[in-house]
N, CA, C and O atoms as CSV, one atom per row, in Angstrom:
chain,resi,resn,atom,element,x,y,z
A,1,MET,N,N,1.082,-1.110,0.241
A,1,MET,CA,C,-0.301,-0.142,-0.279
A,1,MET,C,C,1.205,1.277,-0.144
A,1,MET,O,O,1.388,1.989,0.844
A,2,ASN,N,N,1.937,1.296,-1.284
A,2,ASN,CA,C,2.291,3.048,-1.087
A,2,ASN,C,C,2.313,3.781,-1.510
A,2,ASN,O,O,2.940,3.802,-2.569
A,3,ILE,N,N,1.955,4.432,-1.253
A,3,ILE,CA,C,1.448,6.055,-1.480
A,3,ILE,C,C,2.909,6.341,-2.517
A,3,ILE,O,O,2.883,7.241,-3.357
A,4,TYR,N,N,3.788,5.711,-2.379
A,4,TYR,CA,C,4.303,6.549,-3.266
A,4,TYR,C,C,5.624,5.808,-4.058
A,4,TYR,O,O,6.675,5.618,-3.445
A,5,GLY,N,N,5.395,5.269,-6.004
A,5,GLY,CA,C,6.129,4.386,-6.733
A,5,GLY,C,C,7.703,4.315,-6.296
A,5,GLY,O,O,8.401,4.777,-5.393
A,6,VAL,N,N,7.881,3.422,-7.515
A,6,VAL,CA,C,9.387,2.730,-6.871
A,6,VAL,C,C,10.039,3.694,-7.286
A,6,VAL,O,O,10.827,4.123,-6.443
A,7,ASN,N,N,10.040,4.120,-8.064
A,7,ASN,CA,C,11.174,5.422,-8.994
A,7,ASN,C,C,10.468,6.287,-8.047
A,7,ASN,O,O,10.788,7.128,-8.887
A,8,VAL,N,N,9.854,6.898,-7.178
A,8,VAL,CA,C,9.973,8.104,-6.323
A,8,VAL,C,C,11.003,7.213,-5.100
A,8,VAL,O,O,12.180,7.551,-4.971
A,9,GLN,N,N,10.600,6.433,-4.524
A,9,GLN,CA,C,10.991,5.173,-3.136
A,9,GLN,C,C,12.343,5.315,-3.360
A,9,GLN,O,O,13.058,5.266,-2.360
A,10,LYS,N,N,13.329,5.626,-5.391
A,10,LYS,CA,C,15.068,4.567,-5.078
A,10,LYS,C,C,15.363,6.401,-5.851
A,10,LYS,O,O,16.300,6.320,-6.644
A,11,ARG,N,N,14.967,7.431,-5.796
A,11,ARG,CA,C,14.713,8.795,-5.493
A,11,ARG,C,C,15.308,8.903,-4.615
A,11,ARG,O,O,16.490,8.586,-4.486
A,12,VAL,N,N,14.444,9.482,-3.655
A,12,VAL,CA,C,14.093,9.571,-1.896
A,12,VAL,C,C,15.925,8.320,-1.179
A,12,VAL,O,O,16.646,8.382,-0.183
A,13,VAL,N,N,15.889,7.704,-2.018
A,13,VAL,CA,C,17.238,6.635,-1.333
A,13,VAL,C,C,18.893,7.666,-1.579
A,13,VAL,O,O,19.757,8.184,-0.872
A,14,MET,N,N,18.670,7.553,-2.576
A,14,MET,CA,C,19.400,8.440,-3.530
A,14,MET,C,C,19.751,9.398,-3.131
A,14,MET,O,O,20.885,9.646,-2.721
A,15,ALA,N,N,18.577,10.308,-3.194
A,15,ALA,CA,C,19.028,12.362,-2.059
A,15,ALA,C,C,19.116,11.905,-0.717
A,15,ALA,O,O,19.076,12.791,0.138
A,16,THR,N,N,19.260,10.378,-0.215
A,16,THR,CA,C,20.102,10.533,0.956
A,16,THR,C,C,21.120,9.727,1.292
A,16,THR,O,O,21.864,9.378,2.208
A,17,MET,N,N,20.850,9.584,0.206
A,17,MET,CA,C,22.437,8.824,0.070
A,17,MET,C,C,23.381,10.229,0.251
A,17,MET,O,O,23.899,10.590,1.308
A,18,GLY,N,N,23.497,11.159,-1.494
A,18,GLY,CA,C,24.328,11.972,-1.252
A,18,GLY,C,C,23.678,13.344,-0.459
A,18,GLY,O,O,24.290,14.380,-0.722
A,19,LEU,N,N,22.541,13.485,0.460
A,19,LEU,CA,C,22.995,14.155,1.347
A,19,LEU,C,C,24.002,13.626,2.737
A,19,LEU,O,O,24.554,14.333,3.581
A,20,HIS,N,N,23.993,12.082,2.596
A,20,HIS,CA,C,25.256,11.767,4.073
A,20,HIS,C,C,26.014,12.049,3.682
A,20,HIS,O,O,26.513,13.104,4.072
A,21,ASN,N,N,26.686,11.217,2.528
A,21,ASN,CA,C,27.921,11.766,1.852
A,21,ASN,C,C,28.669,13.317,1.781
A,21,ASN,O,O,29.880,13.436,1.965
A,22,TYR,N,N,27.705,14.572,1.467
A,22,TYR,CA,C,27.718,15.266,0.863
A,22,TYR,C,C,28.181,16.043,2.985
A,22,TYR,O,O,28.802,17.099,3.107
A,23,ILE,N,N,27.781,15.356,4.042
A,23,ILE,CA,C,27.976,16.048,5.168
A,23,ILE,C,C,28.719,15.220,5.102
A,23,ILE,O,O,29.560,15.797,4.414
A,24,LYS,N,N,29.212,14.029,5.317
A,24,LYS,CA,C,30.031,13.076,5.712
A,24,LYS,C,C,31.640,13.330,4.746
A,24,LYS,O,O,32.709,13.152,5.331
A,25,ILE,N,N,31.622,13.561,3.929
A,25,ILE,CA,C,33.030,14.738,2.160
A,25,ILE,C,C,32.873,16.172,3.937
A,25,ILE,O,O,33.591,16.394,4.911
A,26,SER,N,N,31.379,16.796,3.367
A,26,SER,CA,C,31.532,18.518,4.109
A,26,SER,C,C,33.240,18.800,5.836
A,26,SER,O,O,34.088,19.692,5.844
A,27,ASN,N,N,33.096,17.886,6.697
A,27,ASN,CA,C,33.686,17.953,7.707
A,27,ASN,C,C,32.923,19.338,8.977
A,27,ASN,O,O,33.652,20.102,9.610
A,28,PHE,N,N,31.955,19.341,9.038
A,28,PHE,CA,C,31.590,20.356,9.400
A,28,PHE,C,C,31.807,20.040,10.539
A,28,PHE,O,O,32.050,18.856,10.769
A,29,SER,N,N,31.781,21.283,11.927
A,29,SER,CA,C,32.742,20.783,13.391
A,29,SER,C,C,31.449,20.648,14.555
A,29,SER,O,O,30.463,21.379,14.464
A,30,ASP,N,N,31.536,20.022,15.221
A,30,ASP,CA,C,29.578,19.809,15.876
A,30,ASP,C,C,30.522,19.874,17.268
A,30,ASP,O,O,31.194,18.943,17.713
A,31,ALA,N,N,30.359,21.557,17.972
A,31,ALA,CA,C,31.280,20.993,19.621
A,31,ALA,C,C,30.405,20.260,20.752
A,31,ALA,O,O,30.802,19.863,21.848
A,32,ASP,N,N,28.961,20.175,20.141
A,32,ASP,CA,C,28.083,19.214,21.428
A,32,ASP,C,C,28.202,17.783,20.626
A,32,ASP,O,O,27.868,16.823,21.320
A,33,PHE,N,N,28.456,17.593,19.806
A,33,PHE,CA,C,29.061,16.155,19.013
A,33,PHE,C,C,30.090,15.759,19.770
A,33,PHE,O,O,29.995,14.889,20.636
A,34,VAL,N,N,31.558,16.635,19.364
A,34,VAL,CA,C,32.869,16.517,20.057
A,34,VAL,C,C,31.879,16.222,21.313
A,34,VAL,O,O,30.742,15.778,21.150
A,35,TYR,N,N,32.228,16.406,22.103
A,35,TYR,CA,C,31.913,16.929,23.466
A,35,TYR,C,C,30.977,15.969,24.857
A,35,TYR,O,O,31.032,15.757,26.068
A,36,ASN,N,N,29.914,15.541,23.260
A,36,ASN,CA,C,29.571,14.117,24.002
A,36,ASN,C,C,29.847,12.591,23.669
A,36,ASN,O,O,29.403,11.490,23.993
A,37,LEU,N,N,31.172,13.322,22.549
A,37,LEU,CA,C,31.194,12.370,22.562
A,37,LEU,C,C,32.815,11.444,23.480
A,37,LEU,O,O,33.214,10.282,23.412
A,38,THR,N,N,33.358,12.722,24.286
A,38,THR,CA,C,34.773,12.001,25.229
A,38,THR,C,C,34.267,11.559,26.249
A,38,THR,O,O,34.757,10.746,27.033
A,39,GLN,N,N,32.853,12.279,26.308
A,39,GLN,CA,C,32.559,11.912,27.467
A,39,GLN,C,C,31.705,10.227,27.569
A,39,GLN,O,O,30.989,9.758,28.453
A,40,VAL,N,N,31.989,9.880,26.768
A,40,VAL,CA,C,31.037,8.298,26.370
A,40,VAL,C,C,32.401,7.507,26.243
A,40,VAL,O,O,33.458,8.110,26.058
A,41,THR,N,N,32.346,6.424,26.327
A,41,THR,CA,C,33.327,5.731,26.382
A,41,THR,C,C,33.327,5.182,25.516
A,41,THR,O,O,32.238,5.487,25.030
A,42,GLN,N,N,34.079,4.068,24.427
A,42,GLN,CA,C,33.964,3.497,23.909
A,42,GLN,C,C,33.088,1.830,24.050
A,42,GLN,O,O,32.744,1.231,23.031
A,43,THR,N,N,32.948,1.525,24.817
A,43,THR,CA,C,32.214,-0.141,25.543
A,43,THR,C,C,31.027,1.086,25.491
A,43,THR,O,O,30.014,0.394,25.593
A,44,GLN,N,N,30.756,1.892,25.434
A,44,GLN,CA,C,29.676,2.728,26.172
A,44,GLN,C,C,28.500,2.545,24.787
A,44,GLN,O,O,27.419,1.981,24.618
A,45,LEU,N,N,29.758,3.665,23.698
A,45,LEU,CA,C,28.881,3.450,22.439
A,45,LEU,C,C,28.539,1.828,22.548
A,45,LEU,O,O,27.682,1.395,23.319
A,46,ALA,N,N,29.050,1.291,21.979
A,46,ALA,CA,C,29.469,0.052,21.115
A,46,ALA,C,C,27.821,-0.898,21.272
A,46,ALA,O,O,27.010,-1.322,20.448
A,47,VAL,N,N,27.926,-0.921,22.978
A,47,VAL,CA,C,26.437,-1.376,23.835
A,47,VAL,C,C,25.106,-0.396,23.059
A,47,VAL,O,O,24.137,-0.903,22.495
A,48,ALA,N,N,25.358,1.100,23.204
A,48,ALA,CA,C,24.202,2.157,22.945
A,48,ALA,C,C,24.211,1.776,21.829
A,48,ALA,O,O,23.169,2.218,21.347
A,49,ASP,N,N,25.029,0.909,20.665
A,49,ASP,CA,C,24.619,1.385,18.930
A,49,ASP,C,C,24.338,0.085,19.066
A,49,ASP,O,O,23.922,0.088,17.907
A,50,ARG,N,N,24.173,-1.051,19.407
A,50,ARG,CA,C,24.406,-2.278,19.431
A,50,ARG,C,C,22.548,-2.353,19.613
A,50,ARG,O,O,21.704,-2.809,18.842
A,51,GLU,N,N,22.430,-1.807,20.742
A,51,GLU,CA,C,20.689,-1.289,21.269
A,51,GLU,C,C,20.397,-1.634,19.974
A,51,GLU,O,O,20.214,-2.674,19.341
A,52,HIS,N,N,20.413,0.425,19.616
A,52,HIS,CA,C,19.971,0.602,19.239
A,52,HIS,C,C,19.656,0.559,17.946
A,52,HIS,O,O,18.748,1.271,17.515
A,53,MET,N,N,20.578,-0.542,16.891
A,53,MET,CA,C,20.324,-0.694,15.925
A,53,MET,C,C,19.438,-2.037,16.022
A,53,MET,O,O,19.059,-2.364,14.897
A,54,ALA,N,N,19.150,-2.603,16.679
A,54,ALA,CA,C,18.611,-3.825,17.571
A,54,ALA,C,C,17.184,-3.442,16.989
A,54,ALA,O,O,16.426,-3.985,16.185
A,55,GLN,N,N,17.134,-2.044,17.887
A,55,GLN,CA,C,16.190,-1.344,17.977
A,55,GLN,C,C,14.848,-0.586,16.651
A,55,GLN,O,O,13.643,-0.340,16.584
A,56,ILE,N,N,16.112,-0.492,15.804
A,56,ILE,CA,C,15.503,-0.001,13.659
A,56,ILE,C,C,14.999,-1.649,13.281
A,56,ILE,O,O,13.899,-1.810,12.752
A,57,ARG,N,N,16.217,-3.280,13.710
A,57,ARG,CA,C,16.031,-4.036,13.325
A,57,ARG,C,C,14.974,-4.424,13.730
A,57,ARG,O,O,14.600,-5.510,13.288
A,58,ASP,N,N,14.249,-3.835,14.536
A,58,ASP,CA,C,12.297,-4.714,14.775
A,58,ASP,C,C,12.040,-3.709,14.157
A,58,ASP,O,O,11.652,-4.024,13.032
A,59,ASN,N,N,12.054,-2.623,14.309
A,59,ASN,CA,C,11.230,-1.681,13.565
A,59,ASN,C,C,11.138,-1.993,12.369
A,59,ASN,O,O,10.286,-2.862,12.180
A,60,ILE,N,N,11.465,-1.777,11.809
A,60,ILE,CA,C,11.582,-2.301,9.785
A,60,ILE,C,C,10.950,-3.790,10.337
A,60,ILE,O,O,9.738,-3.682,10.522
A,61,ALA,N,N,11.406,-4.969,10.603
A,61,ALA,CA,C,10.663,-6.287,10.689
A,61,ALA,C,C,8.985,-6.123,10.895
A,61,ALA,O,O,8.150,-6.525,10.085
A,62,ASP,N,N,8.778,-5.629,11.812
A,62,ASP,CA,C,7.959,-5.130,12.371
A,62,ASP,C,C,6.846,-4.840,11.421
A,62,ASP,O,O,5.829,-5.534,11.397
A,63,MET,N,N,7.080,-3.570,10.450
A,63,MET,CA,C,7.153,-2.359,9.315
A,63,MET,C,C,5.976,-3.718,8.365
A,63,MET,O,O,4.781,-3.890,8.124
A,64,LEU,N,N,7.763,-4.618,8.032
A,64,LEU,CA,C,7.753,-5.953,6.525
A,64,LEU,C,C,6.458,-6.890,7.041
A,64,LEU,O,O,5.731,-7.439,6.213
A,65,TRP,N,N,6.227,-7.025,8.558
A,65,TRP,CA,C,5.331,-8.328,8.950
A,65,TRP,C,C,3.569,-7.168,9.461
A,65,TRP,O,O,2.546,-7.736,9.844
């Protein structure tokens, strides 16, 4: 029951990939991000990332079924 056709969906994916690459290449400095990153250990980041990605995966699976 998609509102948008496959061609539009492909364009949205390509646009978000382009935006992601532009932000990555631009290397904008974000003081808040740097500050927060220094306050959290790598282990905490790994656990938080794993839990966050598991939640995203579960949400996608729920939407598909």
